[in-house]
N, C-alpha and C positions, 0 to 999 in steps of 0.2 A: 424818806431816809436815803442816804447815799447807797447806790447799788454796789455790791461787791463784785470784783472781777475774779473769775476762777483762774487757776494757774494755767490751764490750757488756753484760755483766752489771751492771757498776757504773753504766753510763749509764742503766740501767733504774731506778736509785735505789731499789730495793726494800728496801734495808736502812736507809734514812733516812726518818723520818716527816716529814710536811709540817706546817709551822707558819705560820699566816696572818700577813701584814703583818710579815714578819721584818725588813725593812729599817728599819722605824720603831721597833724596840725597842732600848733601850740595852744590855740584857743578853740575849744570844741564848738561847732555850730549848734549842738544841742543846748549849750548855755545861752546862745542867742535866742533860742525858742523859749527856754524855761527860766531865763533870768540868771542873775549872778548866783554863784554857788554859795550855799550856806553851810558853814562848819557846824556840825551838831554831834553831840555824844549819842551813841546808839541807844542807850537806855532812855534818854530824853525823847528821841524819835519814836521809840516804841510806846512810851507812856502818853505822849501827846501827838499822835500821828495826824490829827485833823489840821494842825497848824502848818504841816509841811506837804500835804497832798498836792500834786501837780507842780511842785517846786524842785529845783536842782539842789541836792545836798551832797556834802562830803562827810563820810563817817568811816569808822573802823571797828573791827571786832574779830572774833575767832571764826575761822572758816569751818563750816560743817557741811555734811552731805546727807540728804534724805534719800532713803531707798523707798520708792513708791512703784506701784504697778505701772504708772505712766512713764517711768524712766527716771534718770538721775536728776535731782533738783538740789541746788546749792542754797546754803543759808549762812547768815552772819549772826553769831550768837554772843550773848553777854548776860551774865547773872541769871541764868535760867530762862531768859527770853530770847527770841530770835526774830529776824526778818528774813523773808525769802529773797533770794538773789537770782537774777538772770541777766546775762550780757546781751546787749544789742547785737545785731548781726555783724557789725564791723569789728566788734571786740571778741566775738564768741570763740573763734579758732585759737587766738592767742591765749585766752583765759583757760580754755579746756586743756591746752597742752601742759600747763603748769599746775592747775588747781589741785590735782590729786596729791602732789608733793607738798602742798601747803595746808592740808587738813590738820586742824587743831592749832594752827598758828595764826597770828594776827595779820590781817590784810586791810587795805584801805580801798574804798570804792567811791566813785562820783557818779551819781545818776539821778533819775526822777522818781519821786515817791508816789505810790498809789496804795489802795487798800484791797485786800483779797482774803481768801480763805486758806488757812494752813492745811495742806493735803493730808497730814497725819493727825493733827489735833482737832481739825474741823472747827477752828475758832478764827475770829477775825485776826489778820496779821498784816504787818507792813510789808510791802513789796517794793524792791528797788531795781529798776531797769537801768543798768550802769553802762557807761561808755568809756570810763577811765578806771584803771585799777593799779595798785602797787602791791607787790608781794611782800612777804616778811624780809627783814634785813638778812643779808647773807651771814651765816655763822662763820666766825673766824677760826682758823686752825693754825697752830704754830705761832711763832713770834711774828710781830708785824714787820713788813718790809721797811727798808731804810727810806727815810724821807729827808728832804731839804728844809732847813729852817726858813721861815718867812714871817712877816708881820702883817697884821690887818691893815695897817697904813699902806704898806706896799701893794697889797692886793686891791685896795680901794682907789689909790691914786694912780695906779697903772693898770686899769681894768683890762682883763683878758691876757695880760702878759704871762701869767702863770697857769692859764687854763689847761687842764689835763695833767698838771704836775701833781705828784704826791708831796705834800708839804706838811710841816709841823708848825702850828701857830699857838699862841697863848692869848687867852681872852677871859674876861669876867663873865660868868654865867648870868644871863638876863631873863631866863625863863622863856615862856612862849610869847616873846615880844611884849612882856608885861609893862615895859616903860615906853613903848612906841618908838623904839630905836629904828625900826625899818617899816616901810609901807605895809600895812596889813594885807593888801592885795597881792604882795609879792610872795606870800607864803604858799608853798607848793603842796605840802602834806600837813595833816592835822598834827602829826608827831614832830614837826620841825621846831627848833628852838634857836635862841640867839646867844652869841658871845659878842663882847664889845671891849675895846681898848681905846681909851681917850674918846675921840670923836668917831671912831671907825667900828662898824658892826657888820656881822655876817650871819647868814642862816646856817645852822648845822642840821644836816639831814641824814637819814639812813640808820640812825641809832638813837637810843634813849640816853639821857644824861646820867649814866651810871657806870661804875667800874670798880676796881679793887679798892675797897674801903670807903666808897661813897655811893649814894643813891639820891639824886636830886629830883624834885617835883617841879616840872615846868609851870605849873599853875600857881605855885606858892611864892610870894615875894620873899618870905623868910629864907628860902633856899638860894636867893640871888646873892651875888657878891663873892661867891667862891671862884677862885681862879682855876682854869682848866687848860691842860695842854691837849690840843686836838690834832690828830693825824688824819689826813684824808685828801681826796682829789678835789681840785678847785674847778669851779665853773662860774662864769659871769654871764648874767642875763640882764640886759638893759640897765647896766650899772650896779646891779645887786649881786653880791658874791654869795655863792652857795658852796659849802664844803661837805662832800659825801664822806662822812667820818668812818674810819676803819679801826681807830683806837683812841681811847680817852684815858687821862690820868689827872689827878690833882696836881696843881702847880703853884709856885710862888708868883707874885706879880713880876712882870718883866723889869720894872724899876720901882723904887719906893714911891714915886709920885704918879705912877700910871694907873691910878684908880678911876674907873669909869663912874662918874657921878650920875645919879638919876636926874634927868632934866626936870626943871621946875614944872610942876603940874598946873594946868589952868584950873580955875575954880570950877567945881562940878556944876553941870547944867541944872537948872531947876527941875524938880521931879515932874514927870509927865502924868497927867490925869489918866484914869482908866477909860478904856473904850471897849466896845464889843469887837472881837477879832474873828469870831466864827459862830455859826449856828446850825443846828440840825432840827427840822428841815432848814434849807437855805432861806434867807429872807426873800420874800416875793415868790416863793415856790408855789406852783399850782398843783392841784390833785393830791394834796396831802391826805392821808387816811383819816377817817373819822376818829380813830382811836389813838391819834398821835400824842406823844409826849414831847414837848418842845425843850430843846437844850441850847443854852447860850454860854459861850466861853468868853472870858474877859482877858485883857492884856496884863492885869495885875491882880494880886491877891485882894479879895474884897472883904469888907467888914460884914459878917453874916447877919448881925442884928439890923443892919441898915436896910435889908430887904423887907423887913416886917412892915406890912401894910402898904408897900410901895411897888408891888408887882400885880398888875391888873391884866386879866385875860377877858376879852369881850368880843361880841359880834359887832362888826362895823355897820354903820348906818342905822336906820330906824328899826325898832323891834318888829318882828313879823309874827303872824299867828302861829302858835305852836312852839315859839321860842321858850326855852327854859333858862332861867338865870344860871350863870356859871358860878355858883356859890360854893362849890366843893373843890375848888382849885387847891392843889397841894404844891408847895414850893420847897425845894431842897437844894442846898448849896454844897458842892464838893470842893473843899479847899485844896486838895491835892491836884485836881485838874483845873481849878479856877472856873468851874462850870456850874451854871444854875439850871436845874431841871424843873419844868413847870408842867404838871399833870392836870388837865382840865377836870378830871374827876367825873366825866360824863362823855358820851359819844357826841361828837360835834355834828351840827346839822349840815347835810350835804350841800355843796355849792356855795356856802356862805364864806365871806371874808372874815378872817379872825385877826384881831389886833392884840399883840402882846406889848403892853406899855410898861416901861421902867420909869418910875416917877422921880422927880427931884428929891434929893436926900439920900440916895444910894451912894456910898463912898467906899474907897479902898482902905487898906489898913493904915495908910498915912493920913486919912481924913480928906483926901482929894475927891471931889464929886465926879460921878460918871458924866462923861461928855458924849454928845452924839457923834456918830461916825462922820467923816468928811463927806460932804455933798448930800447929807441926809437932813431933812427938816422934820423934827419930831413934834413940832407944835409946842405945847406946854410941857411935854414930857422930857425926861433926860434922853431917852431914845425909844424908838418904837419899831417893831417888826411886824410884817403883815404876811398872811398866808391865805390861800384859798383851798377850802375843803373839796375833796373829789366829789363830783356829782353822783347821785344815787338816791335810794330811798332811806329816809330816816327810820328810826326804830318804830315810830307810830304810823309808818306808811306814807307820810308826806314827803314832799321833795324840798 
């Protein structure tokens, strides 16, 4: 099983290298080590943590503080669940200066995921060691300051000419880039959304698409098409325009013909067949306990009936004296986690290699058959995982 890290161990930050002047760099060297950042909802991260361990993620939630005997510990909370937070050394001072003022408000962090133990609940929890963070949007007081009118066409065709200016533009709400108007990699925060007029689009950041008389959902296409007047400061990065919004209101289209049409969508790609994405213990792991229960997670929702008679657990190689047939194996599929649990129903013989075979005929809910993982040769099976049991004495005294 994967070893849990305690909070004290993680706070030592021994598994994260130090990078100088991190806050001044536009691309974090941590991302060079842990890969491209994955945008993920916090509740998804908490429900399926194994898919994100050791990877860089960007997520948001309500900032909370735990009072423990070991000192102050931060957490990111959502819907009764939470993940433990701690900043890497380069971000710690800046975060600690403002964090107390943000308690109970939504913040966003970017960091690497691991598993550990919640210091209060003493249960397994997600831990995020983060190097980038954004606090909650500033609350506006009084009437908005005066701003100059501008158009998205002007901001895009004359890049940088209005950077830093407080402007007022009109555009059609396009949700969280639901139509692919802007490169997905140019999104800076998970809360950013898009407006567009004709061929010209910009990211709106710093506030949610809501105001007097309206509340739009960036994830729903049904909310797109509304015209908004956005007031904010302009910033251009590599030809992409960002507007740090300070005020929003509903608006009429700038002209009767200035409706931003959704681009023609390419035909959907063919559905991908399911594959194994994770297992506990890890495939090929040595010294697994004799009492292990094997868990396999799939990339898609699986048809539970297709596992019937197609999951085999066996000792590899020729039978040896004292071997007992593994005829009490129990198989259970958890549809919520897309995970299969295989209980041998007996103590495994020490030192032996165990094979978990998934046979042809196992399919997902679309009827697509399970495929072997890349660079794996399962022989005649759909896929196969192998483990070695830890050495020691079996229940009958043999080795």
